[in-house]
C-alpha positions as CSV (number, residue, x, y, z in Angstrom):
1,M,67.6,-18.3,-8.4
2,T,67.8,-14.4,-7.9
3,T,69.8,-13.5,-10.7
4,W,67.5,-15.5,-12.9
5,L,64.4,-13.9,-11.6
6,V,65.8,-10.4,-12.0
7,Q,66.4,-11.0,-15.2
8,H,63.2,-12.1,-16.0
9,L,61.7,-9.3,-14.5
10,T,63.4,-6.7,-16.0
11,A,63.0,-8.4,-19.3
12,L,59.3,-8.1,-18.6
13,R,59.6,-4.8,-17.6
14,D,61.0,-3.9,-21.0
15,A,58.2,-5.6,-23.0
16,L,55.8,-3.4,-20.9
17,R,57.6,-0.4,-21.8
18,R,57.8,-1.3,-25.5
19,L,53.8,-2.2,-25.5
20,L,53.1,1.3,-23.5
21,G,55.7,3.0,-25.7
22,A,53.2,3.1,-28.5
23,P,49.8,3.0,-27.5
24,L,48.0,3.2,-30.9
25,N,50.1,0.6,-32.6
26,T,49.4,-2.0,-29.7
27,L,45.8,-0.9,-29.5
28,L,45.1,-1.9,-33.2
29,S,47.5,-4.8,-32.7
30,L,45.6,-6.3,-29.7
31,L,41.9,-5.4,-32.2
32,V,43.0,-7.5,-34.9
33,I,44.2,-10.4,-32.8
34,G,41.1,-9.9,-30.5
35,V,38.5,-10.0,-33.6
36,A,40.9,-13.3,-34.9
37,L,40.4,-14.9,-32.0
38,T,36.9,-13.7,-31.5
39,L,35.9,-15.6,-34.3
40,P,36.4,-19.0,-33.6
41,T,35.5,-18.8,-29.9
42,A,31.8,-17.4,-31.0
43,G,31.7,-20.5,-33.1
44,W,32.5,-22.7,-30.1
45,L,30.0,-21.0,-28.1
46,A,27.3,-20.9,-30.8
47,I,27.8,-24.7,-30.7
48,E,27.6,-25.4,-27.0
49,N,24.1,-23.2,-26.8
50,L,23.2,-25.1,-29.6
51,R,23.9,-28.1,-28.0
52,A,22.1,-27.0,-24.7
53,V,18.7,-26.2,-27.0
54,T,18.8,-29.4,-28.3
55,G,19.2,-31.0,-25.1
56,D,16.5,-29.2,-23.7
57,T,14.1,-29.4,-26.4
58,P,11.4,-32.4,-25.4
59,G,11.6,-35.1,-28.1
60,V,14.8,-34.1,-29.5
61,Q,16.3,-37.3,-27.8
62,Q,13.7,-39.5,-26.4
63,I,11.8,-42.7,-27.3
64,S,8.8,-43.2,-27.0
65,I,7.5,-47.2,-26.0
66,F,3.9,-47.6,-27.0
67,L,2.4,-51.0,-25.6
68,A,-0.1,-53.5,-27.6
69,L,-3.8,-52.3,-26.1
70,E,-4.3,-55.6,-24.6
71,A,-1.3,-55.0,-22.1
72,G,-2.2,-54.8,-18.3
73,P,-0.5,-54.1,-15.3
74,P,1.4,-57.2,-15.4
75,E,3.0,-56.2,-18.8
76,V,3.5,-52.7,-17.6
77,A,5.3,-53.9,-14.3
78,R,7.9,-56.4,-16.8
79,I,8.5,-53.2,-19.0
80,E,9.6,-51.2,-16.0
81,A,11.6,-54.0,-14.8
82,L,13.5,-54.2,-18.3
83,L,13.9,-50.5,-17.8
84,Q,15.2,-50.6,-14.8
85,Q,17.8,-53.3,-15.9
86,A,18.6,-51.6,-19.1
87,S,19.5,-48.5,-17.3
88,P,19.4,-46.6,-20.5
89,G,18.5,-43.3,-18.7
90,S,15.5,-41.6,-17.5
91,W,12.0,-42.6,-18.1
92,H,8.4,-42.3,-17.1
93,Y,5.3,-43.9,-17.4
94,V,2.2,-42.6,-19.5
95,P,-1.2,-44.9,-18.8
96,R,-3.5,-44.5,-21.6
97,D,-6.2,-42.8,-19.4
98,Q,-3.9,-39.6,-19.3
99,A,-2.6,-39.7,-22.8
100,L,-6.6,-39.7,-23.6
101,K,-6.7,-36.8,-20.8
102,R,-4.1,-34.7,-22.4
103,L,-5.5,-35.4,-26.3
104,R,-8.9,-34.2,-25.0
105,E,-7.5,-31.2,-23.9
106,S,-5.8,-30.3,-27.2
107,A,-7.6,-27.7,-29.4
108,G,-10.2,-29.3,-31.5
109,M,-10.0,-32.9,-30.0
110,A,-12.5,-32.7,-27.5
111,E,-15.5,-33.8,-29.9
112,I,-13.7,-36.1,-32.0
113,I,-12.4,-37.9,-28.7
114,G,-15.9,-37.8,-27.1
115,S,-17.6,-39.9,-30.1
116,L,-15.2,-42.5,-30.1
117,P,-16.4,-45.7,-28.0
118,K,-13.7,-46.5,-25.8
119,N,-9.8,-45.3,-25.5
120,P,-7.6,-46.2,-28.5
121,L,-4.6,-45.2,-27.1
122,P,-2.0,-47.7,-25.6
123,D,-0.2,-47.3,-22.5
124,A,3.3,-45.9,-23.4
125,F,7.1,-45.3,-21.5
126,V,8.9,-42.4,-22.6
127,V,12.5,-42.4,-22.3
128,T,15.2,-40.0,-22.3
129,P,18.4,-41.8,-23.1
130,A,21.8,-40.8,-21.4
131,D,23.8,-41.7,-24.6
132,A,22.2,-39.3,-27.3
133,Q,24.6,-40.7,-30.2
134,P,22.1,-41.9,-33.1
135,E,23.7,-45.4,-32.9
136,S,23.0,-45.7,-29.3
137,L,19.2,-44.1,-30.2
138,E,18.7,-46.9,-33.1
139,L,20.3,-49.8,-30.8
140,L,18.1,-48.7,-27.6
141,A,14.8,-48.6,-30.0
142,K,15.6,-52.3,-31.6
143,T,16.2,-53.4,-28.1
144,F,12.8,-52.0,-27.0
145,A,11.2,-53.1,-29.8
146,S,12.5,-57.0,-29.1
147,W,10.6,-56.7,-25.2
148,P,7.0,-58.5,-25.1
149,K,3.9,-56.7,-25.5
150,V,5.7,-53.6,-26.6
151,A,3.7,-52.7,-30.2
152,H,5.7,-50.0,-31.2
153,V,8.7,-48.2,-30.9
154,Q,9.0,-43.9,-31.8
155,L,12.3,-43.0,-32.7
156,D,12.9,-39.8,-35.0
157,S,16.1,-41.4,-35.8
158,A,16.4,-38.7,-39.1
159,W,15.7,-35.9,-36.9
160,V,18.8,-36.8,-34.7
161,K,20.9,-38.1,-37.7
162,R,20.3,-34.5,-38.9
163,L,20.9,-32.9,-35.8
164,D,24.3,-34.8,-35.1
165,A,25.8,-34.1,-38.7
166,L,24.8,-30.4,-38.2
167,L,26.9,-30.0,-35.1
168,R,30.0,-32.2,-36.5
169,L,29.8,-29.7,-39.4
170,G,29.8,-26.8,-37.0
171,K,32.6,-28.5,-35.0
172,L,34.5,-29.0,-38.2
173,I,34.1,-25.1,-39.1
174,V,34.9,-24.3,-35.6
175,V,38.4,-26.3,-35.6
176,L,39.4,-24.8,-38.9
177,L,38.5,-21.2,-38.0
178,A,40.7,-21.7,-35.1
179,V,43.6,-23.1,-36.8
180,L,43.4,-20.2,-39.3
181,F,43.1,-17.1,-37.2
182,S,45.7,-19.2,-34.9
183,G,48.1,-19.0,-37.3
184,A,47.2,-15.4,-38.3
185,L,47.9,-14.5,-34.6
186,V,51.3,-16.3,-35.0
187,A,51.6,-14.6,-37.9
188,I,50.9,-10.9,-36.6
189,T,53.3,-11.3,-33.9
190,F,56.1,-12.8,-36.0
191,N,55.9,-9.7,-38.0
192,T,55.7,-7.1,-35.1
193,I,58.9,-9.1,-33.6
194,R,60.5,-8.8,-37.0
195,L,60.2,-5.0,-36.9
196,Q,61.4,-4.6,-33.6
197,I,64.6,-6.6,-34.3
198,L,65.0,-4.3,-37.8
199,A,64.6,-1.4,-35.6
200,Q,66.8,-2.3,-32.8
201,A,69.5,-4.1,-34.8
202,A,72.2,-1.5,-34.2
203,E,71.5,-1.6,-30.5
204,I,71.5,-5.9,-30.4
205,E,74.9,-5.6,-32.4
206,V,76.5,-3.4,-29.4
207,A,74.7,-5.7,-26.8
208,K,76.2,-8.7,-28.7
209,L,80.0,-7.3,-28.6
210,I,79.8,-6.8,-25.2
211,G,78.9,-10.4,-24.6
212,A,75.0,-10.4,-24.5
213,T,73.3,-13.8,-25.0
214,D,71.0,-14.7,-27.8
215,S,68.4,-15.6,-24.3
216,Y,69.2,-12.4,-22.8
217,I,68.4,-10.7,-26.0
218,Q,65.4,-12.9,-26.6
219,R,63.8,-12.6,-23.4
220,P,61.8,-9.2,-23.7
221,L,60.8,-10.3,-27.0
222,H,58.9,-13.5,-25.7
223,Y,57.2,-11.3,-23.1
224,F,56.4,-9.1,-25.7
225,G,54.5,-11.4,-27.9
226,M,53.3,-13.6,-24.8
227,L,51.7,-10.1,-23.3
228,Q,50.6,-8.9,-26.4
229,G,48.6,-12.4,-27.2
230,A,47.1,-12.7,-23.6
231,L,46.0,-8.9,-23.9
232,G,44.3,-9.8,-27.4
233,G,42.7,-12.9,-25.6
234,L,41.4,-10.9,-23.2
235,C,40.0,-8.2,-25.8
236,A,38.2,-11.5,-27.7
237,A,36.9,-12.4,-24.7
238,A,35.5,-9.2,-23.9
239,L,34.0,-9.2,-27.4
240,V,32.3,-12.3,-27.3
241,S,30.9,-11.6,-23.5
242,T,29.4,-8.3,-24.7
243,G,28.0,-9.9,-27.9
244,S,26.6,-12.7,-25.6
245,H,25.0,-10.2,-23.7
246,L,23.6,-8.2,-26.3
247,L,22.0,-11.2,-28.0
248,T,20.3,-12.7,-24.5
249,P,17.1,-10.6,-24.3
250,P,16.4,-11.2,-27.9
251,V,16.7,-15.2,-27.7
252,A,15.0,-15.5,-24.8
253,E,11.9,-13.4,-26.4
254,L,12.2,-15.9,-29.4
255,A,12.4,-18.7,-27.2
256,R,9.5,-17.6,-25.1
257,L,7.5,-17.2,-28.6
258,Y,7.8,-20.6,-29.2
259,G,6.7,-21.4,-26.2
260,G,10.0,-22.5,-24.1
261,S,12.6,-20.6,-22.1
262,F,16.4,-20.4,-23.0
263,T,19.1,-18.0,-21.4
264,L,22.3,-17.5,-23.7
265,Q,25.1,-19.0,-22.0
266,G,27.9,-16.5,-22.3
267,L,32.2,-17.3,-21.3
268,A,32.6,-18.8,-17.9
269,G,35.5,-17.9,-15.7
270,N,37.7,-20.7,-17.1
271,D,37.1,-20.1,-20.3
272,I,38.4,-16.5,-20.2
273,V,41.4,-17.9,-18.6
274,A,41.7,-20.7,-21.3
275,L,41.3,-17.8,-24.1
276,T,44.0,-15.4,-22.6
277,A,46.2,-18.2,-22.0
278,I,46.0,-19.9,-25.4
279,G,46.3,-15.9,-26.9
280,G,49.3,-15.9,-24.7
281,G,50.9,-19.2,-25.8
282,L,50.3,-18.1,-29.4
283,G,52.0,-14.7,-28.9
284,W,55.1,-16.6,-27.5
285,L,55.3,-18.9,-30.3
286,G,55.1,-16.1,-33.1
287,A,57.4,-14.0,-31.1
288,K,60.1,-17.3,-30.4
289,I,59.8,-18.1,-34.2
290,S,60.7,-14.3,-35.4
291,A,63.6,-14.4,-32.9
292,L,65.3,-17.3,-33.7
293,I,65.0,-16.1,-37.5
294,H,66.0,-12.6,-37.8
295,L,68.5,-12.9,-34.8
296,R,70.8,-15.1,-36.6
297,R,71.2,-12.0,-39.5
298,I,72.6,-10.0,-37.0
299,S,76.4,-10.7,-36.9
């Protein structure tokens, strides 16, 4: 156990020495890896923020149930009981008098409402479903429409479907970018290790002649690739976090102009750890493949 630990610590120290031995090349490699990981990470973060915006926007995921004009307190109580049984999510009751008051307070509506002989608005329930999938929303709307004394159920299913399609498309693009740039990260590490092996071919040959195993020779290269990828992941996290920080004030101002409030969400601590681990894993994979291929050519 002690020997194994000493060998790995020695390999790690050798990998760090190689990284620090060429600071300019290391910096350029880290920037390239950081940019490669930044694009899919920024796309994923944008989708998560878009999902948060649409989730907090009134009306995007709501179903309005309008009762018949002749519906009274018993019918309202019946609908409340049905909602409790169905447990579709959260809901609130909007009495017709309250709806009329809100409409009267709207700009230019006071005179029109005042000229009406009676309140034309029905009692209503506004439901915010727990499951916002378009299929689930349409099924809920059909269920609500079948209830007694329900005159109309309003659901902007077209908007919900467009939003869901947009989010699905965004996820697909992010996945494609992640696969593309992950391959680029592996290729960058592959080429870096290849150049190191070529530069140290004579040293590797001597090491093999005196009995060094392939694992012993490959171990520093694996650590080098892993460290380079992990540091590139940290670089990507720094770039994304800086961009989020710079965009937060204008996004908040834009939300305020539209009468809402929204704070742009950046990377959480576990996201940074995951990004670093992904970078390290991809770097290790590139180093592993490169070492296996090129060390075989050295007898």
